[in-house]
PASEKOL-452242 format. One record per residue (C-alpha): residue in one letter; x, y, z. Coordinates in steps of 0.05 Angstrom, whole numbers, m for minus. Layout:
% PASEKOL-452242
<'A' <X Y Z>>
...
***
This chain:
% PASEKOL-452242
<'X' <744 m1080 m1023>>
<'X' <692 m1094 m970>>
<'X' <730 m1049 m922>>
<'X' <729 m993 m974>>
<'X' <654 m998 m983>>
<'X' <642 m996 m908>>
<'X' <688 m936 m902>>
<'X' <653 m899 m959>>
<'X' <585 m913 m928>>
<'X' <608 m888 m860>>
<'X' <636 m824 m892>>
<'X' <571 m811 m930>>
<'X' <530 m822 m867>>
<'X' <574 m775 m827>>
<'X' <568 m721 m880>>
<'X' <493 m730 m883>>
<'X' <487 m724 m808>>
<'X' <530 m661 m806>>
<'X' <490 m629 m863>>
<'X' <425 m648 m829>>
<'X' <444 m620 m761>>
<'X' <474 m556 m787>>
<'X' <410 m515 m792>>
<'X' <381 m546 m728>>
<'X' <442 m523 m690>>
<'X' <429 m450 m707>>
<'X' <391 m410 m655>>
<'X' <376 m338 m635>>
<'X' <435 m296 m612>>
<'X' <407 m246 m563>>
<'X' <442 m186 m531>>
<'X' <409 m148 m475>>
<'X' <417 m76 m450>>
<'X' <375 m64 m387>>
<'X' <358 m2 m347>>
<'X' <311 6 m289>>
<'X' <277 57 m244>>
<'X' <253 127 m258>>
<'X' <313 164 m286>>
<'X' <354 105 m261>>
<'X' <327 114 m190>>
<'X' <285 64 m150>>
<'X' <266 52 m78>>
<'X' <275 m12 m40>>
<'X' <211 m51 m35>>
<'X' <170 m12 m86>>
<'X' <151 m28 m158>>
<'X' <202 m8 m210>>
<'X' <198 3 m286>>
<'X' <248 m38 m327>>
<'X' <267 m26 m399>>
<'X' <304 m80 m439>>
<'X' <334 m67 m508>>
<'X' <342 m135 m540>>
<'X' <380 m147 m605>>
<'X' <377 m213 m642>>
<'X' <437 m228 m687>>
<'X' <416 m301 m699>>
<'X' <355 m339 m722>>
<'X' <286 m311 m706>>
<'X' <264 m317 m634>>
<'X' <192 m330 m612>>
<'X' <178 m347 m540>>
<'X' <177 m314 m471>>
<'X' <221 m267 m434>>
<'X' <219 m279 m359>>
<'X' <240 m222 m314>>
<'X' <257 m257 m249>>
<'X' <272 m216 m188>>
<'X' <281 m247 m120>>
<'X' <228 m231 m69>>
<'X' <229 m171 m23>>
<'X' <202 m187 46>>
<'X' <131 m212 31>>
<'X' <125 m216 m45>>
<'X' <155 m260 m98>>
<'X' <133 m269 m171>>
<'X' <170 m273 m237>>
<'X' <139 m236 m296>>
<'X' <132 m271 m364>>
<'X' <126 m229 m429>>
<'X' <112 m258 m497>>
<'X' <165 m237 m547>>
<'X' <179 m244 m621>>
<'X' <245 m217 m650>>
<'X' <265 m228 m723>>
<'X' <335 m240 m747>>
<'X' <377 m177 m744>>
<'X' <321 m140 m707>>
<'X' <320 m101 m642>>
<'X' <260 m97 m595>>
<'X' <250 m55 m532>>
<'X' <209 m85 m476>>
<'X' <179 m42 m421>>
<'X' <154 m77 m358>>
<'X' <141 m65 m284>>
<'X' <174 m106 m230>>
<'X' <135 m111 m165>>
<'X' <173 m100 m100>>
<'X' <243 m91 m129>>
<'X' <300 m104 m81>>
<'X' <374 m93 m93>>
<'X' <392 m146 m41>>
<'X' <357 m199 m81>>
<'X' <393 m186 m147>>
<'X' <420 m249 m177>>
<'X' <457 m272 m240>>
<'X' <392 m295 m272>>
<'X' <347 m233 m272>>
<'X' <327 m247 m344>>
<'X' <311 m313 m377>>
<'X' <291 m328 m449>>
<'X' <249 m389 m466>>
<'X' <241 m407 m539>>
<'X' <170 m434 m547>>
<'X' <145 m406 m481>>
<'X' <164 m413 m407>>
<'X' <117 m470 m393>>
<'X' <145 m521 m441>>
<'X' <198 m485 m481>>
<'X' <274 m489 m481>>
<'X' <315 m438 m443>>
<'X' <369 m405 m485>>
<'X' <429 m363 m465>>
<'X' <442 m290 m482>>
<'X' <496 m236 m479>>
<'X' <497 m169 m444>>
<'X' <466 m143 m380>>
<'X' <445 m194 m328>>
<'X' <411 m141 m285>>
<'X' <383 m71 m297>>
<'X' <428 m11 m286>>
<'X' <393 25 m228>>
<'X' <409 63 m164>>
<'X' <369 41 m104>>
<'X' <348 85 m45>>
<'X' <320 64 21>>
<'X' <245 68 30>>
<'X' <250 128 76>>
<'X' <273 171 17>>
<'X' <220 215 m16>>
<'X' <226 218 m91>>
<'X' <201 276 m134>>
<'X' <195 270 m209>>
<'X' <199 333 m252>>
<'X' <161 338 m318>>
<'X' <189 395 m359>>
<'X' <215 408 m429>>
<'X' <273 449 m401>>
<'X' <323 429 m348>>
<'X' <332 502 m329>>
<'X' <259 521 m316>>
<'X' <253 479 m252>>
<'X' <326 475 m232>>
<'X' <310 513 m169>>
<'X' <268 455 m144>>
<'X' <324 404 m146>>
<'X' <340 418 m72>>
<'X' <267 410 m53>>
<'X' <255 378 15>>
<'X' <187 347 25>>
<'X' <152 292 62>>
<'X' <165 269 133>>
<'X' <227 230 113>>
<'X' <301 239 125>>
<'X' <321 245 52>>
<'X' <293 272 m14>>
<'X' <314 257 m85>>
<'X' <293 289 m151>>
<'X' <288 252 m218>>
<'X' <282 285 m286>>
<'X' <265 329 m319>>
<'X' <224 288 m368>>
<'X' <195 320 m431>>
<'X' <138 299 m476>>
<'X' <181 251 m516>>
<'X' <211 216 m455>>
<'X' <199 143 m439>>
<'X' <154 136 m378>>
<'X' <134 77 m334>>
<'X' <84 34 m371>>
<'X' <31 35 m317>>
<'X' <12 66 m250>>
<'X' <51 12 m212>>
<'X' <115 34 m246>>
<'X' <107 103 m215>>
<'X' <102 74 m144>>
<'X' <169 103 m122>>
<'X' <146 173 m139>>
<'X' <118 211 m79>>
<'X' <114 278 m114>>
<'X' <103 293 m188>>
<'X' <118 364 m209>>
<'X' <88 385 m276>>
<'X' <113 447 m312>>
<'X' <70 488 m360>>
<'X' <33 446 m411>>
<'X' <76 383 m405>>
<'X' <19 340 m380>>
<'X' <m27 357 m438>>
<'X' <28 337 m487>>
<'X' <37 267 m459>>
<'X' <5 205 m488>>
<'X' <m63 188 m458>>
<'X' <m35 124 m429>>
<'X' <21 162 m394>>
<'X' <m28 212 m365>>
<'X' <m72 155 m340>>
<'X' <m12 121 m308>>
<'X' <6 186 m271>>
<'X' <m66 195 m250>>
<'X' <m67 124 m223>>
<'X' <m5 138 m181>>
<'X' <m36 203 m153>>
<'X' <m100 166 m137>>
<'X' <m58 115 m99>>
<'X' <m28 167 m53>>
<'X' <23 212 m89>>
<'X' <20 287 m95>>
<'X' <16 325 m162>>
<'X' <43 396 m161>>
<'X' <23 440 m219>>
<'X' <25 515 m233>>
<'X' <m33 554 m262>>
<'X' <m30 574 m336>>
<'X' <m73 614 m384>>
<'X' <m107 551 m410>>
<'X' <m134 499 m359>>
<'X' <m127 447 m414>>
<'X' <m52 449 m402>>
<'X' <m66 404 m343>>
<'X' <m88 347 m388>>
<'X' <m137 298 m358>>
<'X' <m130 335 m291>>
<'X' <m161 399 m318>>
<'X' <m230 384 m287>>
<'X' <m203 367 m218>>
<'X' <m156 425 m205>>
<'X' <m166 460 m138>>
<'X' <m165 532 m167>>
<'X' <m211 569 m214>>
<'X' <m177 622 m257>>
<'X' <m207 692 m254>>
<'X' <m158 737 m290>>
<'X' <m86 761 m288>>
<'X' <m53 798 m230>>
<'X' <16 811 m202>>
<'X' <38 785 m135>>
<'X' <85 830 m97>>
<'X' <151 801 m73>>
<'X' <131 809 0>>
<'X' <78 755 m10>>
<'X' <131 706 m33>>
<'X' <188 731 10>>
<'X' <210 659 27>>
<'X' <233 652 m46>>
<'X' <282 709 m42>>
<'X' <254 746 m102>>
<'X' <258 822 m108>>
<'X' <207 836 m163>>
<'X' <133 824 m173>>
<'X' <110 755 m199>>
<'X' <59 748 m256>>
<'X' <1 707 m228>>
<'X' <m73 696 m232>>
<'X' <m132 716 m190>>
<'X' <m160 650 m167>>
<'X' <m217 622 m125>>
<'X' <m224 555 m92>>
<'X' <m265 501 m126>>
<'X' <m313 458 m87>>
<'X' <m277 416 m34>>
<'X' <m210 451 m45>>
<'X' <m171 482 13>>
<'X' <m120 539 13>>
<'X' <m47 525 29>>
<'X' <m20 596 21>>
<'X' <m54 664 20>>
<'X' <m34 737 17>>
<'X' <m80 798 26>>
<'X' <m141 754 17>>
<'X' <m115 723 m47>>
<'X' <m104 648 m53>>
<'X' <m33 633 m76>>
<'X' <m35 557 m70>>
<'X' <m89 505 m55>>
<'X' <m100 430 m56>>
<'X' <m157 382 m69>>
<'X' <m161 308 m55>>
<'X' <m155 260 m113>>
<'X' <m169 189 m91>>
<'X' <m119 175 m36>>
<'X' <m72 229 m63>>
<'X' <m74 304 m72>>
<'X' <m68 356 m127>>
<'X' <m32 420 m107>>
<'X' <m38 481 m152>>
<'X' <m4 548 m147>>
<'X' <m35 612 m175>>
<'X' <28 625 m214>>
<'X' <78 586 m256>>
<'X' <139 567 m215>>
<'X' <177 553 m280>>
<'X' <173 625 m304>>
<'X' <217 683 m283>>
<'X' <230 709 m232>>
<'X' <214 645 m193>>
<'X' <253 599 m240>>
<'X' <319 631 m218>>
<'X' <299 653 m148>>
<'X' <349 629 m95>>
<'X' <298 597 m48>>
<'X' <239 575 m91>>
<'X' <249 504 m64>>
<'X' <241 529 7>>
<'X' <175 564 m10>>
<'X' <147 502 m45>>
<'X' <170 458 13>>
<'X' <131 504 60>>
<'X' <69 499 17>>
<'X' <72 422 15>>
<'X' <83 419 90>>
<'X' <12 444 99>>
<'X' <m19 383 66>>
<'X' <m59 337 112>>
<'X' <m15 278 131>>
<'X' <50 315 116>>
<'X' <68 303 188>>
<'X' <39 233 189>>
<'X' <78 179 225>>
<'X' <133 149 183>>
<'X' <158 80 203>>
<'X' <226 79 169>>
<'X' <261 21 135>>
<'X' <240 m29 188>>
<'X' <166 m17 180>>
<'X' <131 m19 113>>
<'X' <55 m12 112>>
<'X' <48 m59 52>>
<'X' <91 m112 85>>
<'X' <52 m103 150>>
<'X' <m13 m112 111>>
<'X' <11 m176 78>>
<'X' <31 m205 145>>
<'X' <m36 m187 176>>
<'X' <m75 m215 116>>
<'X' <m35 m280 117>>
<'X' <m44 m291 191>>
<'X' <m120 m287 182>>
<'X' <m135 m316 113>>
<'X' <m89 m377 121>>
<'X' <m132 m400 181>>
<'X' <m180 m446 145>>
<'X' <m237 m474 186>>
<'X' <m225 m545 210>>
<'X' <m279 m598 206>>
<'X' <m315 m608 272>>
<'X' <m363 m664 292>>
<'X' <m407 m649 352>>
<'X' <m392 m691 414>>
<'X' <m462 m720 412>>
<'X' <m451 m744 340>>
<'X' <m384 m776 358>>
<'X' <m417 m812 417>>
<'X' <m473 m836 371>>
<'X' <m423 m862 319>>
<'X' <m383 m899 372>>
<'X' <m446 m930 401>>
<'X' <m470 m952 331>>
<'X' <m401 m981 317>>
<'X' <m402 m1020 383>>
<'X' <m471 m1047 367>>
<'X' <m452 m1064 296>>
<'X' <m388 m1102 313>>
<'X' <m419 m1130 377>>
<'X' <m487 m1163 382>>
<'X' <m510 m1148 310>>
<'X' <m448 m1177 277>>
<'X' <m447 m1236 326>>
<'X' <m520 m1251 312>>
<'X' <m510 m1248 236>>
<'X' <m447 m1291 237>>
<'X' <m476 m1341 285>>
<'X' <m539 m1349 244>>
<'X' <m497 m1361 181>>
<'X' <m447 m1404 220>>
<'X' <m389 m1359 198>>
<'X' <m363 m1333 264>>
<'X' <m291 m1346 242>>
<'X' <m298 m1288 192>>
<'X' <m301 m1237 248>>
<'X' <m225 m1229 247>>
<'X' <m227 m1188 181>>
<'X' <m298 m1161 183>>
<'X' <m289 m1121 248>>
<'X' <m226 m1082 225>>
<'X' <m256 m1072 156>>
<'X' <m318 m1040 186>>
<'X' <m274 m996 229>>
<'X' <m234 m974 168>>
<'X' <m298 m960 128>>
<'X' <m329 m919 184>>
<'X' <m265 m879 193>>
<'X' <m260 m867 118>>
<'X' <m332 m845 116>>
<'X' <m321 m795 173>>
<'X' <m258 m769 138>>
<'X' <m294 m763 70>>
<'X' <m352 m726 101>>
<'X' <m307 m677 137>>
<'X' <m259 m667 78>>
<'X' <m310 m668 21>>
<'X' <m303 m594 8>>
<'X' <m228 m596 8>>
<'X' <m225 m660 m33>>
<'X' <m269 m636 m90>>
<'X' <m259 m560 m89>>
<'X' <m201 m514 m74>>
<'X' <m215 m462 m20>>
<'X' <m202 m387 m29>>
<'X' <m206 m345 33>>
<'X' <m199 m270 23>>
<'X' <m192 m206 63>>
<'X' <m190 m135 35>>
<'X' <m182 m65 62>>
<'X' <m212 m5 25>>
<'X' <m208 69 40>>
<'X' <m267 109 15>>
<'X' <m256 182 m6>>
<'X' <m330 197 8>>
<'X' <m343 211 m66>>
<'X' <m350 140 m92>>
<'X' <m278 119 m100>>
<'X' <m251 59 m62>>
<'X' <m176 47 m60>>
<'X' <m145 m10 m23>>
<'X' <m106 m75 m14>>
<'X' <m127 m147 m10>>
<'X' <m99 m215 8>>
<'X' <m125 m284 m8>>
<'X' <m102 m353 13>>
<'X' <m111 m415 m30>>
<'X' <m120 m484 m1>>
<'X' <m110 m534 m58>>
<'X' <m148 m599 m70>>
<'X' <m92 m625 m115>>
<'X' <m19 m616 m130>>
<'X' <16 m580 m187>>
<'X' <7 m511 m217>>
<'X' <m53 m468 m199>>
<'X' <m76 m406 m237>>
<'X' <m104 m343 m204>>
<'X' <m131 m286 m246>>
<'X' <m145 m213 m229>>
<'X' <m184 m165 m273>>
<'X' <m154 m96 m285>>
<'X' <m139 m51 m249>>
<'X' <m124 m103 m195>>
<'X' <m50 m120 m186>>
<'X' <m30 m191 m167>>
<'X' <31 m221 m134>>
<'X' <49 m282 m93>>
<'X' <66 m275 m20>>
<'X' <127 m311 4>>
<'X' <173 m340 m49>>
<'X' <248 m345 m43>>
<'X' <277 m317 21>>
<'X' <311 m249 16>>
<'X' <388 m251 28>>
<'X' <388 m326 16>>
<'X' <424 m323 m50>>
<'X' <364 m353 m86>>
<'X' <360 m346 m161>>
<'X' <291 m314 m160>>
<'X' <219 m336 m161>>
<'X' <212 m370 m228>>
<'X' <200 m437 m194>>
<'X' <151 m406 m145>>
<'X' <103 m360 m183>>
<'X' <99 m330 m253>>
<'X' <55 m271 m272>>
<'X' <31 m255 m343>>
<'X' <m8 m195 m368>>
<'X' <m70 m210 m410>>
<'X' <m120 m163 m443>>
<'X' <m166 m174 m383>>
<'X' <m115 m167 m327>>
<'X' <m62 m209 m292>>
<'X' <m54 m285 m295>>
<'X' <m12 m312 m238>>
<'X' <11 m384 m239>>
<'X' <28 m412 m170>>
<'X' <78 m467 m188>>
<'X' <88 m537 m161>>
<'X' <39 m532 m103>>
<'X' <39 m595 m61>>
<'X' <m28 m630 m49>>
<'X' <m70 m596 5>>
<'X' <m22 m538 13>>
<'X' <m34 m464 25>>
<'X' <m6 m405 m12>>
<'X' <m25 m331 m8>>
<'X' <m32 m278 m62>>
<'X' <m40 m203 m52>>
<'X' <m45 m138 m90>>
<'X' <m77 m69 m95>>
<'X' <m140 m45 m129>>
<'X' <m188 13 m136>>
<'X' <m262 16 m152>>
<'X' <m295 77 m182>>
<'X' <m367 97 m170>>
<'X' <m373 46 m114>>
<'X' <m413 90 m67>>
<'X' <m399 115 3>>
<'X' <m426 125 73>>
<'X' <m465 190 76>>
<'X' <m460 219 146>>
<'X' <m496 278 176>>
<'X' <m471 270 247>>
<'X' <m458 317 305>>
<'X' <m429 309 375>>
<'X' <m459 349 431>>
<'X' <m467 337 505>>
<'X' <m430 271 501>>
<'X' <m477 241 449>>
<'X' <m470 226 374>>
<'X' <m534 243 337>>
<'X' <m557 251 264>>
<'X' <m567 206 204>>
<'X' <m524 155 168>>
<'X' <m539 127 99>>
<'X' <m508 67 65>>
<'X' <m498 89 m8>>
<'X' <m462 25 m26>>
<'X' <m496 m29 m67>>
<'X' <m485 m82 m14>>
<'X' <m500 m94 59>>
<'X' <m451 m68 111>>
<'X' <m444 m105 177>>
<'X' <m417 m79 244>>
<'X' <m418 m6 221>>
<'X' <m381 34 274>>
<'X' <m351 102 288>>
<'X' <m276 95 299>>
<'X' <m256 147 351>>
<'X' <m186 146 381>>
<'X' <m170 72 392>>
<'X' <m243 52 406>>
<'X' <m306 38 366>>
<'X' <m377 61 374>>
<'X' <m423 9 343>>
<'X' <m484 35 304>>
<'X' <m509 m30 273>>
<'X' <m517 m65 206>>
<'X' <m540 m27 144>>
<'X' <m574 m54 83>>
<'X' <m557 m23 15>>
<'X' <m591 45 11>>
<'X' <m614 43 84>>
<'X' <m616 107 125>>
<'X' <m617 104 201>>
<'X' <m623 155 257>>
<'X' <m562 153 303>>
<'X' <m565 170 377>>
<'X' <m506 139 414>>
<'X' <m466 156 476>>
<'X' <m395 177 461>>
<'X' <m343 149 510>>
<'X' <m303 208 537>>
<'X' <m356 256 510>>
<'X' <m317 272 446>>
<'X' <m296 241 379>>
<'X' <m222 236 367>>
<'X' <m179 220 305>>
<'X' <m178 146 290>>
<'X' <m113 114 312>>
<'X' <m81 46 311>>
<'X' <m111 4 367>>
<'X' <m64 m55 366>>
<'X' <12 m61 363>>
<'X' <45 m98 306>>
<'X' <43 m173 318>>
<'X' <m17 m171 364>>
<'X' <m78 m214 352>>
<'X' <m129 m161 333>>
<'X' <m165 m103 365>>
<'X' <m235 m127 383>>
<'X' <m269 m108 318>>
<'X' <m312 m159 282>>
<'X' <m318 m233 298>>
<'X' <m266 m253 349>>
<'X' <m263 m324 319>>
<'X' <m249 m296 250>>
<'X' <m193 m245 254>>
<'X' <m198 m219 183>>
<'X' <m239 m157 198>>
<'X' <m198 m141 260>>
<'X' <m133 m149 223>>
<'X' <m156 m104 167>>
<'X' <m173 m50 217>>
<'X' <m105 m59 249>>
<'X' <m73 m50 180>>
<'X' <m115 13 168>>
<'X' <m87 43 233>>
<'X' <m18 43 202>>
<'X' <m42 82 141>>
<'X' <m88 135 172>>
<'X' <m64 207 179>>
<'X' <m92 210 250>>
<'X' <m129 275 235>>
<'X' <m203 253 234>>
<'X' <m249 199 262>>
<'X' <m273 147 213>>
<'X' <m334 106 194>>
<'X' <m321 32 185>>
<'X' <m359 m30 164>>
<'X' <m348 m96 129>>
<'X' <m383 m137 76>>
<'X' <m381 m209 52>>
<'X' <m382 m184 m20>>
<'X' <m315 m200 m55>>
<'X' <m300 m129 m78>>
<'X' <m230 m147 m104>>
<'X' <m243 m185 m168>>
<'X' <m194 m243 m159>>
<'X' <m212 m311 m186>>
<'X' <m185 m381 m178>>
<'X' <m187 m435 m231>>
<'X' <m233 m494 m222>>
<'X' <m295 m489 m178>>
<'X' <m268 m459 m114>>
<'X' <m306 m444 m51>>
<'X' <m300 m369 m38>>
<'X' <m302 m336 30>>
<'X' <m290 m261 32>>
<'X' <m290 m203 80>>
<'X' <m279 m131 54>>
<'X' <m270 m76 106>>
<'X' <m285 m4 87>>
<'X' <m255 56 124>>
<'X' <m281 125 109>>
<'X' <m252 185 148>>
<'X' <m305 239 160>>
<'X' <m314 307 193>>
<'X' <m371 307 243>>
<'X' <m399 371 271>>
<'X' <m371 377 341>>
<'X' <m406 425 388>>
<'X' <m359 436 445>>
<'X' <m388 452 513>>
<'X' <m362 442 583>>
<'X' <m300 404 606>>
<'X' <m267 349 566>>
<'X' <m203 309 563>>
<'X' <m158 293 504>>
<'X' <m124 224 508>>
<'X' <m52 216 484>>
<'X' <m75 181 420>>
<'X' <m111 245 398>>
<'X' <m48 287 400>>
<'X' <4 274 346>>
<'X' <57 308 304>>
<'X' <123 301 268>>
<'X' <193 296 295>>
<'X' <253 320 256>>
<'X' <328 326 269>>
<'X' <360 394 281>>
<'X' <423 369 246>>
<'X' <412 357 171>>
<'X' <450 291 178>>
<'X' <407 267 235>>
<'X' <360 208 226>>
<'X' <295 186 260>>
<'X' <246 129 252>>
<'X' <178 141 282>>
<'X' <127 86 293>>
<'X' <52 90 304>>
<'X' <56 68 377>>
<'X' <103 124 396>>
<'X' <168 85 391>>
<'X' <228 123 364>>
<'X' <296 103 337>>
<'X' <343 163 336>>
<'X' <413 177 311>>
<'X' <456 214 362>>
<'X' <435 287 366>>
<'X' <378 335 381>>
<'X' <308 330 352>>
<'X' <246 375 350>>
<'X' <178 345 364>>
<'X' <117 388 347>>
<'X' <51 354 365>>
<'X' <m16 390 361>>
<'X' <m87 378 382>>
<'X' <m140 361 329>>
<'X' <m164 421 289>>
<'X' <m232 418 322>>
<'X' <m202 437 389>>
<'X' <m155 491 365>>
<'X' <m207 546 372>>
<'X' <m213 608 416>>
<'X' <m273 578 454>>
<'X' <m227 526 486>>
<'X' <m190 542 550>>
<'X' <m136 491 568>>
<'X' <m137 477 642>>
<'X' <m89 419 652>>
<'X' <m27 392 616>>
<'X' <8 328 636>>
<'X' <70 299 602>>
<'X' <99 231 617>>
<'X' <172 219 597>>
<'X' <210 153 598>>
<'X' <283 148 621>>
<'X' <339 150 570>>
<'X' <328 210 526>>
<'X' <328 282 551>>
<'X' <262 318 539>>
<'X' <247 392 547>>
<'X' <185 433 529>>
<'X' <180 504 503>>
<'X' <148 554 551>>
<'X' <117 603 502>>
<'X' <112 657 554>>
<'X' <186 658 572>>
<'X' <211 633 505>>
<'X' <255 582 542>>
<'X' <256 506 540>>
<'X' <243 473 607>>
<'X' <272 405 622>>
<'X' <224 350 641>>
<'X' <239 295 692>>
<'X' <229 221 677>>
<'X' <159 201 697>>
<'X' <96 244 702>>
<'X' <102 320 696>>
<'X' <46 368 711>>
<'X' <53 436 676>>
<'X' <15 496 701>>
<'X' <m12 540 673>>
<'X' <m24 497 611>>
<'X' <m35 558 567>>
<'X' <39 578 574>>
<'X' <59 516 534>>
<'X' <3 512 481>>
<'X' <1 557 421>>
<'X' <m61 588 391>>
<'X' <m62 533 338>>
<'X' <m61 480 393>>
<'X' <12 462 381>>
<'X' <66 444 431>>
<'X' <141 443 419>>
<'X' <190 394 450>>
<'X' <265 385 444>>
<'X' <289 313 450>>
<'X' <362 295 463>>
<'X' <376 224 440>>
<'X' <409 173 485>>
<'X' <486 182 484>>
<'X' <497 135 425>>
<'X' <428 142 395>>
<'X' <379 85 394>>
<'X' <310 69 420>>
<'X' <266 116 461>>
<'X' <193 138 465>>
<'X' <156 202 448>>
<'X' <131 240 509>>
<'X' <59 220 526>>
<'X' <13 281 529>>
<'X' <m54 288 564>>
<'X' <m95 351 560>>
<'X' <m158 375 595>>
<'X' <m198 436 575>>
<'X' <m263 473 581>>
<'X' <m303 497 521>>
<'X' <m349 556 526>>
<'X' <m413 554 485>>
***
């Protein structure tokens, strides 16, 4: 009987446990469908939009979705998104992944944490483990088409643009399409083509995201319509002013292959705009700067007939875009990424925290005091109290206390406050807009997680992270980023005590001010006025000419100064990189603090090498990035502003090799070239055309070229076009003097070379060109 009672009790207990655990065992049942890129296309190393369709067939889910991509080169942060999905519901999440990289894809791209990623429980899910996306190398230029009809702009699908080996086209996207959620999601887009009225029909947030991408360096191509409001929020910054309807004869657009007249508009240039195509005194296309990017407008709609079905509309548009400044700028290929170069330069400077130093005299004084204390003073005290036997522990104790005191004095800042050392590079457009990048290194005063915040529109990511190609499962254990109403919150995870970690990102500042220059070069001197229109002091303001700097002094906010400085070489030349990658700076700023010098070196990789520049730096932390606790901040922000001085040519002058640049392209469509700022080339086997030119200032009838020298290294075969004979002349390895120089230089100051790669392709150098001339008044 007793056995029966025990058995009954055990059965009832088991049933109760099973009934009690039944509901607790239930959990969300999530299924994921993931896509990525713009029209499924993304570029290695750039930000990428990701869309996740998540269905929940189980209990309600409330927690965080973590999108965890492995790092690409110099960046690594997972992204956490708060999420709530009811039972039987489907939610779609749109996010942007910084620095996407196909090589770092893993089996844990997405994670779900019920209750939150910090303290919650990770749960499993079904479906896609990674987004469905096609990746292209960074040397591919991507155009995105905005149009309601796939047929209207079908002629542009073969568009070639940009100084890159390959071009891809995404779209078309109509008004009801799903677009990247922010400007960063558009980063892969180099060219955005907007058909009639599509922009105005987009949501305000989508228009602002596109505008953000154009400000960051992309090109917007748009045709003129009857109503300027069709351009949406770009309507007030278009380069052309409409003045009535006309027809353009087919001869003016003969590159398109059309046979009939094209409906168009009479148009005039707005302030600051420049023409790209003209016919019979009429402007057919023009551009204006928009932040670091450009807006190109045609005086006709390229989506209307007859251009929509013309056989070579793409060739005509490619020709128009080739006239943009910087269209022949140096491209560094897949082995050289300006953002990655910037992060490396920022890290090498900001991670060098100052060490505590005690003057030699102070050390000598401390040693002497210690000797006196543990010598005659201690002996006198102990002898007087008859405790000389206590010296065995007092002497080492005093030594320990003095050492601890010295350590505490030197480490007091690092013991009680984290250190945040920043460096930033900004390009000024001369109209108040600053666009740039920053890096900041954190030296902790404790271990554990550390939070860094950035106010919008600053982006924020952690440098470093898991190593690419290592098979790592991502960066969840390294850094996690979350979007807040104010901006980005980045948690640097599990930092050891007294360790260093670096964050970086991009930002822009509107209405910041500029340097107002009224400068001229004449007779080997730079004269005029320079005004600091920024709200902060600028130190070491200089004119960046070629690879050198002409210092003009420090400027307080609002200060105007008269400039009268000698110009080395007698002329100003386009600013160019003055230090090779990996070098230790270029002589600008404080030599003991490489931050300003490294920022200038990074700027050299991004300049279009068409104009000189004004530069200066400030201690004001222009990038609004904050560290939790009470950190000690130390910032340097460098500002670079290209400008157009008035140059009055007179007498003889010499152009150095750094002032003469151009693009190189393969003659074979399947050829490939990587061109680096210092003249290095990496070529596929084949023949290439190199077309350098002198700066615009010198391509004028008043200049007579008197001497042309070309230096060629061994390996590749180099020949130059003799414009008089129409034949290419082979150049020998070493120095070549060509006379008369005018036989080889066109009216526009351009030269033309043919370069035969080494037999199996590989490394070589561009020919080094030196020019001398005489300018008549």
